[in-house]
PyMOL Python script that loads the backbone (N, CA, C, O; Angstrom):
from pymol import cmd

cmd.read_pdbstr("""\
ATOM      1  N   MET A   1    -186.478  46.386  64.190  1.00  0.00           N
ATOM      2  CA  MET A   1    -185.547  46.902  65.179  1.00  0.00           C
ATOM      3  C   MET A   1    -184.105  46.775  64.686  1.00  0.00           C
ATOM      4  O   MET A   1    -183.267  47.632  64.968  1.00  0.00           O
ATOM      5  N   HIS A   2    -183.828  45.711  63.955  1.00  0.00           N
ATOM      6  CA  HIS A   2    -182.477  45.518  63.430  1.00  0.00           C
ATOM      7  C   HIS A   2    -182.099  46.657  62.490  1.00  0.00           C
ATOM      8  O   HIS A   2    -180.967  47.140  62.514  1.00  0.00           O
ATOM      9  N   THR A   3    -183.041  47.079  61.673  1.00  0.00           N
ATOM     10  CA  THR A   3    -182.775  48.163  60.719  1.00  0.00           C
ATOM     11  C   THR A   3    -182.399  49.450  61.443  1.00  0.00           C
ATOM     12  O   THR A   3    -181.488  50.161  61.020  1.00  0.00           O
ATOM     13  N   VAL A   4    -183.091  49.743  62.517  1.00  0.00           N
ATOM     14  CA  VAL A   4    -182.791  50.954  63.296  1.00  0.00           C
ATOM     15  C   VAL A   4    -181.386  50.860  63.901  1.00  0.00           C
ATOM     16  O   VAL A   4    -180.659  51.852  63.939  1.00  0.00           O
ATOM     17  N   LYS A   5    -181.009  49.684  64.368  1.00  0.00           N
ATOM     18  CA  LYS A   5    -179.662  49.504  64.929  1.00  0.00           C
ATOM     19  C   LYS A   5    -178.590  49.678  63.865  1.00  0.00           C
ATOM     20  O   LYS A   5    -177.546  50.278  64.120  1.00  0.00           O
ATOM     21  N   VAL A   6    -178.849  49.154  62.672  1.00  0.00           N
ATOM     22  CA  VAL A   6    -177.855  49.283  61.605  1.00  0.00           C
ATOM     23  C   VAL A   6    -177.737  50.737  61.157  1.00  0.00           C
ATOM     24  O   VAL A   6    -176.631  51.215  60.906  1.00  0.00           O
ATOM     25  N   ILE A   7    -178.849  51.439  61.054  1.00  0.00           N
ATOM     26  CA  ILE A   7    -178.803  52.865  60.720  1.00  0.00           C
ATOM     27  C   ILE A   7    -178.050  53.630  61.812  1.00  0.00           C
ATOM     28  O   ILE A   7    -177.263  54.528  61.511  1.00  0.00           O
ATOM     29  N   GLY A   8    -178.287  53.278  63.062  1.00  0.00           N
ATOM     30  CA  GLY A   8    -177.545  53.893  64.172  1.00  0.00           C
ATOM     31  C   GLY A   8    -176.057  53.628  64.071  1.00  0.00           C
ATOM     32  O   GLY A   8    -175.245  54.497  64.388  1.00  0.00           O
ATOM     33  N   ALA A   9    -175.691  52.420  63.626  1.00  0.00           N
ATOM     34  CA  ALA A   9    -174.277  52.110  63.414  1.00  0.00           C
ATOM     35  C   ALA A   9    -173.694  52.985  62.309  1.00  0.00           C
ATOM     36  O   ALA A   9    -172.532  53.385  62.374  1.00  0.00           O
ATOM     37  N   GLY A  10    -174.500  53.280  61.301  1.00  0.00           N
ATOM     38  CA  GLY A  10    -174.044  54.178  60.239  1.00  0.00           C
ATOM     39  C   GLY A  10    -173.756  55.572  60.758  1.00  0.00           C
ATOM     40  O   GLY A  10    -172.742  56.177  60.410  1.00  0.00           O
ATOM     41  N   PHE A  11    -174.652  56.080  61.594  1.00  0.00           N
ATOM     42  CA  PHE A  11    -174.421  57.392  62.187  1.00  0.00           C
ATOM     43  C   PHE A  11    -173.218  57.359  63.132  1.00  0.00           C
ATOM     44  O   PHE A  11    -172.478  58.338  63.229  1.00  0.00           O
ATOM     45  N   ALA A  12    -173.022  56.243  63.824  1.00  0.00           N
ATOM     46  CA  ALA A  12    -171.856  56.119  64.702  1.00  0.00           C
ATOM     47  C   ALA A  12    -170.565  56.128  63.886  1.00  0.00           C
ATOM     48  O   ALA A  12    -169.585  56.760  64.280  1.00  0.00           O
ATOM     49  N   LEU A  13    -170.564  55.429  62.752  1.00  0.00           N
ATOM     50  CA  LEU A  13    -169.385  55.438  61.877  1.00  0.00           C
ATOM     51  C   LEU A  13    -169.126  56.845  61.344  1.00  0.00           C
ATOM     52  O   LEU A  13    -167.982  57.298  61.316  1.00  0.00           O
ATOM     53  N   LEU A  14    -170.172  57.529  60.928  1.00  0.00           N
ATOM     54  CA  LEU A  14    -170.017  58.906  60.451  1.00  0.00           C
ATOM     55  C   LEU A  14    -169.455  59.801  61.553  1.00  0.00           C
ATOM     56  O   LEU A  14    -168.550  60.599  61.310  1.00  0.00           O
ATOM     57  N   GLY A  15    -169.988  59.667  62.749  1.00  0.00           N
ATOM     58  CA  GLY A  15    -169.480  60.454  63.872  1.00  0.00           C
ATOM     59  C   GLY A  15    -168.025  60.152  64.175  1.00  0.00           C
ATOM     60  O   GLY A  15    -167.243  61.062  64.452  1.00  0.00           O
ATOM     61  N   LEU A  16    -167.659  58.882  64.125  1.00  0.00           N
ATOM     62  CA  LEU A  16    -166.271  58.493  64.368  1.00  0.00           C
ATOM     63  C   LEU A  16    -165.344  59.091  63.314  1.00  0.00           C
ATOM     64  O   LEU A  16    -164.274  59.605  63.642  1.00  0.00           O
ATOM     65  N   LEU A  17    -165.753  59.024  62.055  1.00  0.00           N
ATOM     66  CA  LEU A  17    -164.928  59.589  60.991  1.00  0.00           C
ATOM     67  C   LEU A  17    -164.829  61.108  61.105  1.00  0.00           C
ATOM     68  O   LEU A  17    -163.770  61.685  60.858  1.00  0.00           O
ATOM     69  N   LEU A  18    -165.932  61.752  61.478  1.00  0.00           N
ATOM     70  CA  LEU A  18    -165.882  63.208  61.672  1.00  0.00           C
ATOM     71  C   LEU A  18    -164.988  63.581  62.850  1.00  0.00           C
ATOM     72  O   LEU A  18    -164.344  64.630  62.835  1.00  0.00           O
ATOM     73  N   PHE A  19    -164.950  62.730  63.863  1.00  0.00           N
ATOM     74  CA  PHE A  19    -164.076  62.966  65.010  1.00  0.00           C
ATOM     75  C   PHE A  19    -162.609  62.762  64.636  1.00  0.00           C
ATOM     76  O   PHE A  19    -161.744  63.535  65.047  1.00  0.00           O
ATOM     77  N   LEU A  20    -162.335  61.715  63.853  1.00  0.00           N
ATOM     78  CA  LEU A  20    -160.954  61.385  63.514  1.00  0.00           C
ATOM     79  C   LEU A  20    -160.391  62.216  62.367  1.00  0.00           C
ATOM     80  O   LEU A  20    -159.177  62.406  62.291  1.00  0.00           O
ATOM     81  N   ALA A  21    -161.230  62.710  61.486  1.00  0.00           N
ATOM     82  CA  ALA A  21    -160.749  63.400  60.289  1.00  0.00           C
ATOM     83  C   ALA A  21    -159.830  64.586  60.590  1.00  0.00           C
ATOM     84  O   ALA A  21    -158.792  64.707  59.939  1.00  0.00           O
ATOM     85  N   PRO A  22    -160.154  65.461  61.535  1.00  0.00           N
ATOM     86  CA  PRO A  22    -159.226  66.579  61.795  1.00  0.00           C
ATOM     87  C   PRO A  22    -157.888  66.127  62.359  1.00  0.00           C
ATOM     88  O   PRO A  22    -156.898  66.853  62.267  1.00  0.00           O
ATOM     89  N   ARG A  23    -157.852  64.952  62.932  1.00  0.00           N
ATOM     90  CA  ARG A  23    -156.626  64.454  63.541  1.00  0.00           C
ATOM     91  C   ARG A  23    -155.719  63.750  62.548  1.00  0.00           C
ATOM     92  O   ARG A  23    -154.553  63.487  62.841  1.00  0.00           O
ATOM     93  N   LEU A  24    -156.260  63.443  61.361  1.00  0.00           N
ATOM     94  CA  LEU A  24    -155.450  62.797  60.330  1.00  0.00           C
ATOM     95  C   LEU A  24    -154.745  63.873  59.513  1.00  0.00           C
ATOM     96  O   LEU A  24    -155.339  64.899  59.184  1.00  0.00           O
ATOM     97  N   SER A  25    -153.503  63.641  59.193  1.00  0.00           N
ATOM     98  CA  SER A  25    -152.724  64.671  58.510  1.00  0.00           C
ATOM     99  C   SER A  25    -153.237  64.957  57.104  1.00  0.00           C
ATOM    100  O   SER A  25    -153.016  66.052  56.588  1.00  0.00           O
ATOM    101  N   LEU A  26    -153.909  64.009  56.475  1.00  0.00           N
ATOM    102  CA  LEU A  26    -154.411  64.206  55.116  1.00  0.00           C
ATOM    103  C   LEU A  26    -155.609  65.143  55.057  1.00  0.00           C
ATOM    104  O   LEU A  26    -155.937  65.654  53.986  1.00  0.00           O
ATOM    105  N   SER A  27    -156.259  65.374  56.176  1.00  0.00           N
ATOM    106  CA  SER A  27    -157.540  66.076  56.147  1.00  0.00           C
ATOM    107  C   SER A  27    -157.490  67.474  56.742  1.00  0.00           C
ATOM    108  O   SER A  27    -158.537  68.022  57.087  1.00  0.00           O
ATOM    109  N   ARG A  28    -156.344  68.055  56.871  1.00  0.00           N
ATOM    110  CA  ARG A  28    -156.242  69.359  57.537  1.00  0.00           C
ATOM    111  C   ARG A  28    -157.043  70.451  56.820  1.00  0.00           C
ATOM    112  O   ARG A  28    -157.643  71.301  57.477  1.00  0.00           O
ATOM    113  N   ALA A  29    -157.061  70.439  55.505  1.00  0.00           N
ATOM    114  CA  ALA A  29    -157.722  71.509  54.765  1.00  0.00           C
ATOM    115  C   ALA A  29    -159.241  71.422  54.864  1.00  0.00           C
ATOM    116  O   ALA A  29    -159.905  72.448  55.010  1.00  0.00           O
ATOM    117  N   ASN A  30    -159.798  70.227  54.790  1.00  0.00           N
ATOM    118  CA  ASN A  30    -161.243  70.060  54.772  1.00  0.00           C
ATOM    119  C   ASN A  30    -161.627  68.752  55.454  1.00  0.00           C
ATOM    120  O   ASN A  30    -161.875  67.765  54.761  1.00  0.00           O
ATOM    121  N   PRO A  31    -161.687  68.703  56.773  1.00  0.00           N
ATOM    122  CA  PRO A  31    -161.959  67.438  57.455  1.00  0.00           C
ATOM    123  C   PRO A  31    -163.352  66.892  57.187  1.00  0.00           C
ATOM    124  O   PRO A  31    -163.522  65.674  57.137  1.00  0.00           O
ATOM    125  N   ILE A  32    -164.356  67.745  57.013  1.00  0.00           N
ATOM    126  CA  ILE A  32    -165.714  67.238  56.766  1.00  0.00           C
ATOM    127  C   ILE A  32    -165.782  66.602  55.382  1.00  0.00           C
ATOM    128  O   ILE A  32    -166.393  65.547  55.215  1.00  0.00           O
ATOM    129  N   GLY A  33    -165.172  67.225  54.410  1.00  0.00           N
ATOM    130  CA  GLY A  33    -165.132  66.644  53.074  1.00  0.00           C
ATOM    131  C   GLY A  33    -164.381  65.324  53.052  1.00  0.00           C
ATOM    132  O   GLY A  33    -164.807  64.371  52.400  1.00  0.00           O
ATOM    133  N   PHE A  34    -163.258  65.268  53.766  1.00  0.00           N
ATOM    134  CA  PHE A  34    -162.481  64.039  53.851  1.00  0.00           C
ATOM    135  C   PHE A  34    -163.291  62.930  54.506  1.00  0.00           C
ATOM    136  O   PHE A  34    -163.315  61.803  54.011  1.00  0.00           O
ATOM    137  N   ALA A  35    -163.952  63.241  55.614  1.00  0.00           N
ATOM    138  CA  ALA A  35    -164.747  62.240  56.325  1.00  0.00           C
ATOM    139  C   ALA A  35    -165.912  61.754  55.465  1.00  0.00           C
ATOM    140  O   ALA A  35    -166.226  60.564  55.466  1.00  0.00           O
ATOM    141  N   THR A  36    -166.545  62.653  54.742  1.00  0.00           N
ATOM    142  CA  THR A  36    -167.670  62.271  53.890  1.00  0.00           C
ATOM    143  C   THR A  36    -167.209  61.390  52.745  1.00  0.00           C
ATOM    144  O   THR A  36    -167.853  60.385  52.442  1.00  0.00           O
ATOM    145  N   ARG A  37    -166.110  61.747  52.107  1.00  0.00           N
ATOM    146  CA  ARG A  37    -165.596  60.935  51.006  1.00  0.00           C
ATOM    147  C   ARG A  37    -165.132  59.570  51.478  1.00  0.00           C
ATOM    148  O   ARG A  37    -165.165  58.610  50.708  1.00  0.00           O
ATOM    149  N   LEU A  38    -164.709  59.464  52.697  1.00  0.00           N
ATOM    150  CA  LEU A  38    -164.330  58.175  53.258  1.00  0.00           C
ATOM    151  C   LEU A  38    -165.560  57.389  53.712  1.00  0.00           C
ATOM    152  O   LEU A  38    -165.611  56.169  53.558  1.00  0.00           O
ATOM    153  N   PHE A  39    -166.545  58.084  54.269  1.00  0.00           N
ATOM    154  CA  PHE A  39    -167.726  57.431  54.815  1.00  0.00           C
ATOM    155  C   PHE A  39    -168.590  56.766  53.756  1.00  0.00           C
ATOM    156  O   PHE A  39    -169.026  55.630  53.946  1.00  0.00           O
ATOM    157  N   ILE A  40    -168.847  57.443  52.648  1.00  0.00           N
ATOM    158  CA  ILE A  40    -169.797  56.936  51.650  1.00  0.00           C
ATOM    159  C   ILE A  40    -169.408  55.541  51.151  1.00  0.00           C
ATOM    160  O   ILE A  40    -170.249  54.644  51.214  1.00  0.00           O
ATOM    161  N   PRO A  41    -168.187  55.303  50.660  1.00  0.00           N
ATOM    162  CA  PRO A  41    -167.881  53.940  50.205  1.00  0.00           C
ATOM    163  C   PRO A  41    -167.820  52.913  51.339  1.00  0.00           C
ATOM    164  O   PRO A  41    -168.212  51.761  51.157  1.00  0.00           O
ATOM    165  N   LEU A  42    -167.323  53.336  52.517  1.00  0.00           N
ATOM    166  CA  LEU A  42    -167.299  52.401  53.647  1.00  0.00           C
ATOM    167  C   LEU A  42    -168.714  51.989  54.053  1.00  0.00           C
ATOM    168  O   LEU A  42    -168.975  50.815  54.315  1.00  0.00           O
ATOM    169  N   TRP A  43    -169.614  52.954  54.103  1.00  0.00           N
ATOM    170  CA  TRP A  43    -170.977  52.659  54.514  1.00  0.00           C
ATOM    171  C   TRP A  43    -171.714  51.858  53.440  1.00  0.00           C
ATOM    172  O   TRP A  43    -172.549  51.015  53.767  1.00  0.00           O
ATOM    173  N   PHE A  44    -171.416  52.109  52.169  1.00  0.00           N
ATOM    174  CA  PHE A  44    -172.013  51.322  51.098  1.00  0.00           C
ATOM    175  C   PHE A  44    -171.616  49.860  51.244  1.00  0.00           C
ATOM    176  O   PHE A  44    -172.457  48.970  51.111  1.00  0.00           O
ATOM    177  N   ALA A  45    -170.337  49.608  51.516  1.00  0.00           N
ATOM    178  CA  ALA A  45    -169.860  48.236  51.696  1.00  0.00           C
ATOM    179  C   ALA A  45    -170.512  47.583  52.917  1.00  0.00           C
ATOM    180  O   ALA A  45    -170.888  46.412  52.867  1.00  0.00           O
ATOM    181  N   ALA A  46    -170.646  48.331  54.007  1.00  0.00           N
ATOM    182  CA  ALA A  46    -171.269  47.772  55.215  1.00  0.00           C
ATOM    183  C   ALA A  46    -172.753  47.481  54.984  1.00  0.00           C
ATOM    184  O   ALA A  46    -173.260  46.456  55.439  1.00  0.00           O
ATOM    185  N   ALA A  47    -173.450  48.373  54.282  1.00  0.00           N
ATOM    186  CA  ALA A  47    -174.864  48.142  53.986  1.00  0.00           C
ATOM    187  C   ALA A  47    -175.030  46.967  53.035  1.00  0.00           C
ATOM    188  O   ALA A  47    -175.986  46.201  53.157  1.00  0.00           O
ATOM    189  N   LEU A  48    -174.116  46.818  52.099  1.00  0.00           N
ATOM    190  CA  LEU A  48    -174.149  45.677  51.190  1.00  0.00           C
ATOM    191  C   LEU A  48    -173.891  44.373  51.950  1.00  0.00           C
ATOM    192  O   LEU A  48    -174.510  43.349  51.660  1.00  0.00           O
ATOM    193  N   LEU A  49    -172.987  44.415  52.914  1.00  0.00           N
ATOM    194  CA  LEU A  49    -172.746  43.246  53.763  1.00  0.00           C
ATOM    195  C   LEU A  49    -174.000  42.908  54.570  1.00  0.00           C
ATOM    196  O   LEU A  49    -174.328  41.733  54.731  1.00  0.00           O
ATOM    197  N   ASN A  50    -174.689  43.899  55.067  1.00  0.00           N
ATOM    198  CA  ASN A  50    -175.942  43.678  55.782  1.00  0.00           C
ATOM    199  C   ASN A  50    -176.974  43.017  54.870  1.00  0.00           C
ATOM    200  O   ASN A  50    -177.696  42.117  55.301  1.00  0.00           O
ATOM    201  N   LEU A  51    -177.048  43.457  53.612  1.00  0.00           N
ATOM    202  CA  LEU A  51    -177.953  42.841  52.642  1.00  0.00           C
ATOM    203  C   LEU A  51    -177.573  41.387  52.415  1.00  0.00           C
ATOM    204  O   LEU A  51    -178.443  40.516  52.396  1.00  0.00           O
ATOM    205  N   ALA A  52    -176.283  41.113  52.241  1.00  0.00           N
ATOM    206  CA  ALA A  52    -175.826  39.744  51.997  1.00  0.00           C
ATOM    207  C   ALA A  52    -176.136  38.829  53.177  1.00  0.00           C
ATOM    208  O   ALA A  52    -176.520  37.675  52.987  1.00  0.00           O
ATOM    209  N   ILE A  53    -175.974  39.335  54.381  1.00  0.00           N
ATOM    210  CA  ILE A  53    -176.300  38.528  55.567  1.00  0.00           C
ATOM    211  C   ILE A  53    -177.797  38.288  55.643  1.00  0.00           C
ATOM    212  O   ILE A  53    -178.230  37.192  56.000  1.00  0.00           O
ATOM    213  N   GLY A  54    -178.589  39.295  55.314  1.00  0.00           N
ATOM    214  CA  GLY A  54    -180.032  39.123  55.308  1.00  0.00           C
ATOM    215  C   GLY A  54    -180.488  38.082  54.304  1.00  0.00           C
ATOM    216  O   GLY A  54    -181.442  37.346  54.557  1.00  0.00           O
ATOM    217  N   VAL A  55    -179.817  38.017  53.177  1.00  0.00           N
ATOM    218  CA  VAL A  55    -180.180  37.035  52.153  1.00  0.00           C
ATOM    219  C   VAL A  55    -179.677  35.647  52.524  1.00  0.00           C
ATOM    220  O   VAL A  55    -180.409  34.665  52.406  1.00  0.00           O
ATOM    221  N   SER A  56    -178.422  35.565  52.975  1.00  0.00           N
ATOM    222  CA  SER A  56    -177.844  34.242  53.214  1.00  0.00           C
ATOM    223  C   SER A  56    -178.259  33.619  54.541  1.00  0.00           C
ATOM    224  O   SER A  56    -178.515  32.416  54.594  1.00  0.00           O
ATOM    225  N   ARG A  57    -178.333  34.388  55.591  1.00  0.00           N
ATOM    226  CA  ARG A  57    -178.623  33.817  56.913  1.00  0.00           C
ATOM    227  C   ARG A  57    -180.072  33.953  57.342  1.00  0.00           C
ATOM    228  O   ARG A  57    -180.622  33.040  57.959  1.00  0.00           O
ATOM    229  N   ALA A  58    -180.694  35.069  57.029  1.00  0.00           N
ATOM    230  CA  ALA A  58    -182.067  35.287  57.482  1.00  0.00           C
ATOM    231  C   ALA A  58    -183.089  34.708  56.518  1.00  0.00           C
ATOM    232  O   ALA A  58    -184.263  34.581  56.864  1.00  0.00           O
ATOM    233  N   GLY A  59    -182.659  34.355  55.314  1.00  0.00           N
ATOM    234  CA  GLY A  59    -183.550  33.707  54.380  1.00  0.00           C
ATOM    235  C   GLY A  59    -184.418  34.626  53.545  1.00  0.00           C
ATOM    236  O   GLY A  59    -185.360  34.168  52.898  1.00  0.00           O
ATOM    237  N   TYR A  60    -184.114  35.919  53.548  1.00  0.00           N
ATOM    238  CA  TYR A  60    -184.868  36.840  52.709  1.00  0.00           C
ATOM    239  C   TYR A  60    -184.358  36.760  51.276  1.00  0.00           C
ATOM    240  O   TYR A  60    -183.236  36.316  51.033  1.00  0.00           O
ATOM    241  N   THR A  61    -185.177  37.187  50.339  1.00  0.00           N
ATOM    242  CA  THR A  61    -184.725  37.279  48.949  1.00  0.00           C
ATOM    243  C   THR A  61    -184.088  38.650  48.738  1.00  0.00           C
ATOM    244  O   THR A  61    -184.242  39.563  49.549  1.00  0.00           O
ATOM    245  N   VAL A  62    -183.378  38.763  47.636  1.00  0.00           N
ATOM    246  CA  VAL A  62    -182.761  40.050  47.314  1.00  0.00           C
ATOM    247  C   VAL A  62    -183.847  41.104  47.103  1.00  0.00           C
ATOM    248  O   VAL A  62    -183.677  42.263  47.483  1.00  0.00           O
ATOM    249  N   ALA A  63    -184.953  40.700  46.502  1.00  0.00           N
ATOM    250  CA  ALA A  63    -186.059  41.640  46.285  1.00  0.00           C
ATOM    251  C   ALA A  63    -186.651  42.132  47.606  1.00  0.00           C
ATOM    252  O   ALA A  63    -187.095  43.277  47.695  1.00  0.00           O
ATOM    253  N   GLN A  64    -186.661  41.289  48.621  1.00  0.00           N
ATOM    254  CA  GLN A  64    -187.164  41.705  49.932  1.00  0.00           C
ATOM    255  C   GLN A  64    -186.156  42.588  50.661  1.00  0.00           C
ATOM    256  O   GLN A  64    -186.542  43.498  51.395  1.00  0.00           O
ATOM    257  N   GLU A  65    -184.885  42.325  50.463  1.00  0.00           N
ATOM    258  CA  GLU A  65    -183.838  43.077  51.161  1.00  0.00           C
ATOM    259  C   GLU A  65    -183.471  44.393  50.486  1.00  0.00           C
ATOM    260  O   GLU A  65    -182.951  45.296  51.140  1.00  0.00           O
ATOM    261  N   ALA A  66    -183.732  44.514  49.194  1.00  0.00           N
ATOM    262  CA  ALA A  66    -183.319  45.713  48.450  1.00  0.00           C
ATOM    263  C   ALA A  66    -183.913  47.006  49.016  1.00  0.00           C
ATOM    264  O   ALA A  66    -183.173  47.979  49.167  1.00  0.00           O
ATOM    265  N   PRO A  67    -185.215  47.068  49.336  1.00  0.00           N
ATOM    266  CA  PRO A  67    -185.728  48.323  49.918  1.00  0.00           C
ATOM    267  C   PRO A  67    -185.105  48.642  51.277  1.00  0.00           C
ATOM    268  O   PRO A  67    -184.885  49.807  51.606  1.00  0.00           O
ATOM    269  N   ILE A  68    -184.827  47.618  52.052  1.00  0.00           N
ATOM    270  CA  ILE A  68    -184.177  47.816  53.352  1.00  0.00           C
ATOM    271  C   ILE A  68    -182.757  48.337  53.133  1.00  0.00           C
ATOM    272  O   ILE A  68    -182.295  49.216  53.860  1.00  0.00           O
ATOM    273  N   PHE A  69    -182.069  47.794  52.128  1.00  0.00           N
ATOM    274  CA  PHE A  69    -180.735  48.276  51.789  1.00  0.00           C
ATOM    275  C   PHE A  69    -180.762  49.762  51.456  1.00  0.00           C
ATOM    276  O   PHE A  69    -179.907  50.521  51.913  1.00  0.00           O
ATOM    277  N   LEU A  70    -181.744  50.176  50.660  1.00  0.00           N
ATOM    278  CA  LEU A  70    -181.841  51.584  50.290  1.00  0.00           C
ATOM    279  C   LEU A  70    -182.047  52.479  51.508  1.00  0.00           C
ATOM    280  O   LEU A  70    -181.497  53.578  51.578  1.00  0.00           O
ATOM    281  N   ILE A  71    -182.830  52.013  52.454  1.00  0.00           N
ATOM    282  CA  ILE A  71    -183.060  52.791  53.680  1.00  0.00           C
ATOM    283  C   ILE A  71    -181.810  52.810  54.544  1.00  0.00           C
ATOM    284  O   ILE A  71    -181.381  53.863  55.017  1.00  0.00           O
ATOM    285  N   VAL A  72    -181.221  51.611  54.747  1.00  0.00           N
ATOM    286  CA  VAL A  72    -180.039  51.488  55.610  1.00  0.00           C
ATOM    287  C   VAL A  72    -178.874  52.305  55.054  1.00  0.00           C
ATOM    288  O   VAL A  72    -178.176  52.980  55.811  1.00  0.00           O
ATOM    289  N   PHE A  73    -178.662  52.251  53.756  1.00  0.00           N
ATOM    290  CA  PHE A  73    -177.583  53.034  53.168  1.00  0.00           C
ATOM    291  C   PHE A  73    -177.972  54.505  53.033  1.00  0.00           C
ATOM    292  O   PHE A  73    -177.171  55.398  53.310  1.00  0.00           O
ATOM    293  N   GLY A  74    -179.190  54.742  52.610  1.00  0.00           N
ATOM    294  CA  GLY A  74    -179.609  56.086  52.240  1.00  0.00           C
ATOM    295  C   GLY A  74    -179.698  57.083  53.367  1.00  0.00           C
ATOM    296  O   GLY A  74    -179.277  58.229  53.209  1.00  0.00           O
ATOM    297  N   VAL A  75    -180.231  56.683  54.492  1.00  0.00           N
ATOM    298  CA  VAL A  75    -180.446  57.648  55.579  1.00  0.00           C
ATOM    299  C   VAL A  75    -179.119  58.236  56.081  1.00  0.00           C
ATOM    300  O   VAL A  75    -178.988  59.459  56.114  1.00  0.00           O
ATOM    301  N   PRO A  76    -178.132  57.421  56.473  1.00  0.00           N
ATOM    302  CA  PRO A  76    -176.862  58.027  56.897  1.00  0.00           C
ATOM    303  C   PRO A  76    -176.105  58.704  55.752  1.00  0.00           C
ATOM    304  O   PRO A  76    -175.433  59.712  55.969  1.00  0.00           O
ATOM    305  N   ALA A  77    -176.208  58.158  54.531  1.00  0.00           N
ATOM    306  CA  ALA A  77    -175.499  58.755  53.402  1.00  0.00           C
ATOM    307  C   ALA A  77    -176.066  60.131  53.069  1.00  0.00           C
ATOM    308  O   ALA A  77    -175.307  61.062  52.799  1.00  0.00           O
ATOM    309  N   VAL A  78    -177.382  60.268  53.085  1.00  0.00           N
ATOM    310  CA  VAL A  78    -177.996  61.574  52.828  1.00  0.00           C
ATOM    311  C   VAL A  78    -177.604  62.563  53.921  1.00  0.00           C
ATOM    312  O   VAL A  78    -177.334  63.729  53.633  1.00  0.00           O
ATOM    313  N   ALA A  79    -177.571  62.112  55.165  1.00  0.00           N
ATOM    314  CA  ALA A  79    -177.149  62.994  56.259  1.00  0.00           C
ATOM    315  C   ALA A  79    -175.707  63.446  56.057  1.00  0.00           C
ATOM    316  O   ALA A  79    -175.388  64.615  56.276  1.00  0.00           O
ATOM    317  N   ALA A  80    -174.832  62.527  55.639  1.00  0.00           N
ATOM    318  CA  ALA A  80    -173.436  62.886  55.398  1.00  0.00           C
ATOM    319  C   ALA A  80    -173.319  63.873  54.241  1.00  0.00           C
ATOM    320  O   ALA A  80    -172.552  64.833  54.317  1.00  0.00           O
ATOM    321  N   LEU A  81    -174.072  63.642  53.179  1.00  0.00           N
ATOM    322  CA  LEU A  81    -174.017  64.544  52.033  1.00  0.00           C
ATOM    323  C   LEU A  81    -174.576  65.921  52.365  1.00  0.00           C
ATOM    324  O   LEU A  81    -174.050  66.933  51.903  1.00  0.00           O
ATOM    325  N   LEU A  82    -175.633  65.965  53.157  1.00  0.00           N
ATOM    326  CA  LEU A  82    -176.164  67.262  53.590  1.00  0.00           C
ATOM    327  C   LEU A  82    -175.160  68.009  54.458  1.00  0.00           C
ATOM    328  O   LEU A  82    -175.009  69.226  54.343  1.00  0.00           O
ATOM    329  N   MET A  83    -174.481  67.275  55.322  1.00  0.00           N
ATOM    330  CA  MET A  83    -173.456  67.889  56.164  1.00  0.00           C
ATOM    331  C   MET A  83    -172.303  68.405  55.302  1.00  0.00           C
ATOM    332  O   MET A  83    -171.779  69.492  55.545  1.00  0.00           O
ATOM    333  N   PHE A  84    -171.916  67.629  54.306  1.00  0.00           N
ATOM    334  CA  PHE A  84    -170.863  68.060  53.392  1.00  0.00           C
ATOM    335  C   PHE A  84    -171.304  69.303  52.627  1.00  0.00           C
ATOM    336  O   PHE A  84    -170.528  70.247  52.474  1.00  0.00           O
ATOM    337  N   TRP A  85    -172.532  69.306  52.154  1.00  0.00           N
ATOM    338  CA  TRP A  85    -173.040  70.439  51.394  1.00  0.00           C
ATOM    339  C   TRP A  85    -173.099  71.697  52.262  1.00  0.00           C
ATOM    340  O   TRP A  85    -172.783  72.794  51.802  1.00  0.00           O
ATOM    341  N   ALA A  86    -173.506  71.526  53.512  1.00  0.00           N
ATOM    342  CA  ALA A  86    -173.669  72.688  54.387  1.00  0.00           C
ATOM    343  C   ALA A  86    -172.335  73.208  54.936  1.00  0.00           C
ATOM    344  O   ALA A  86    -172.155  74.418  55.071  1.00  0.00           O
ATOM    345  N   PHE A  87    -171.396  72.299  55.255  1.00  0.00           N
ATOM    346  CA  PHE A  87    -170.201  72.727  55.979  1.00  0.00           C
ATOM    347  C   PHE A  87    -168.888  72.402  55.300  1.00  0.00           C
ATOM    348  O   PHE A  87    -167.880  73.042  55.599  1.00  0.00           O
ATOM    349  N   GLY A  88    -168.857  71.437  54.401  1.00  0.00           N
ATOM    350  CA  GLY A  88    -167.573  70.933  53.967  1.00  0.00           C
ATOM    351  C   GLY A  88    -167.176  71.205  52.544  1.00  0.00           C
ATOM    352  O   GLY A  88    -166.106  70.766  52.124  1.00  0.00           O
ATOM    353  N   ARG A  89    -167.973  71.899  51.785  1.00  0.00           N
ATOM    354  CA  ARG A  89    -167.639  72.048  50.373  1.00  0.00           C
ATOM    355  C   ARG A  89    -166.761  73.251  50.075  1.00  0.00           C
ATOM    356  O   ARG A  89    -166.406  73.476  48.918  1.00  0.00           O
ATOM    357  N   ARG A  90    -166.410  74.010  51.063  1.00  0.00           N
ATOM    358  CA  ARG A  90    -165.600  75.198  50.849  1.00  0.00           C
ATOM    359  C   ARG A  90    -164.240  74.885  50.227  1.00  0.00           C
ATOM    360  O   ARG A  90    -163.857  75.488  49.224  1.00  0.00           O
ATOM    361  N   ALA A  91    -163.523  73.952  50.819  1.00  0.00           N
ATOM    362  CA  ALA A  91    -162.147  73.722  50.395  1.00  0.00           C
ATOM    363  C   ALA A  91    -161.976  72.432  49.603  1.00  0.00           C
ATOM    364  O   ALA A  91    -160.841  72.013  49.378  1.00  0.00           O
ATOM    365  N   SER A  92    -163.050  71.792  49.174  1.00  0.00           N
ATOM    366  CA  SER A  92    -162.864  70.520  48.473  1.00  0.00           C
ATOM    367  C   SER A  92    -162.855  70.655  46.999  1.00  0.00           C
ATOM    368  O   SER A  92    -162.706  69.660  46.289  1.00  0.00           O
TER     369      SER A  92
END
""", "prot")
cmd.dss("prot")
cmd.show_as("cartoon", "prot")
cmd.util.cbc("prot")
cmd.orient("prot")
């Protein structure tokens, strides 16, 4: 259940960035591309933090947490990249 919540947080972060991107002056030309380029490293860091907490506090090994990390990072990241490919690559 925790994994589903963290993936949901990833989609929430992506949605927030997509909402804020057109309002930022730097992203007027391509807000989806801007949001995607901002989301990927932010989400990677958050997923890595989730892995570190799983190892340090929950007592899992890195080998046990690595597949979960790939899922937690991968699902929202692939969705963001697909959205960028479909809608945001025009002006980037």
